[in-house]
C-alpha positions in Angstrom: 0.0 0.0 0.0 2.8 2.4 0.9 4.4 1.7 -2.5 1.1 2.6 -4.3 0.7 5.8 -2.3 4.3 6.8 -3.1 3.7 6.1 -6.8 0.5 8.2 -6.8 2.3 11.1 -5.1 5.1 11.0 -7.7 2.5 11.0 -10.6 0.8 14.0 -9.0 4.1 15.8 -8.7 4.9 15.1 -12.3 1.5 16.3 -13.5 1.8 19.5 -11.5 5.2 20.1 -12.9 4.0 19.7 -16.5 1.0 22.0 -15.8 3.3 24.6 -14.2 5.7 24.4 -17.3 2.8 25.1 -19.7 1.6 28.1 -17.7 5.1 29.5 -17.2 5.9 29.3 -20.9 2.7 31.1 -21.8 3.4 33.8 -19.1 7.0 34.2 -20.2 5.8 34.7 -23.8 3.0 37.0 -22.6 0.3 35.0 -24.3 -2.5 32.7 -23.4 -2.1 29.0 -23.8 -2.8 27.4 -27.2 -5.9 25.3 -27.7 -3.8 22.1 -27.6 -2.0 23.2 -24.4 -5.4 24.2 -22.9 -6.7 20.7 -23.6 -3.6 19.2 -22.0 -4.2 21.3 -18.9 -7.8 20.1 -18.7 -6.7 16.5 -19.1 -4.2 17.0 -16.3 -6.8 18.5 -14.0 -9.1 15.5 -14.7 -6.2 13.1 -13.8 -5.5 15.0 -10.6 -9.2 14.9 -9.5 -9.8 11.3 -10.4 
């Protein structure tokens, strides 16, 4: 059980890092996210909530 919990926490951290990278790139370029990146963000949110 501890192994599964650790795995889930690592997955969560990776998803959060990917989401942060998308947002930071858009902020740095002073633009909004592209449609594809927006879909990726929504998919990440769904994974985090599930």
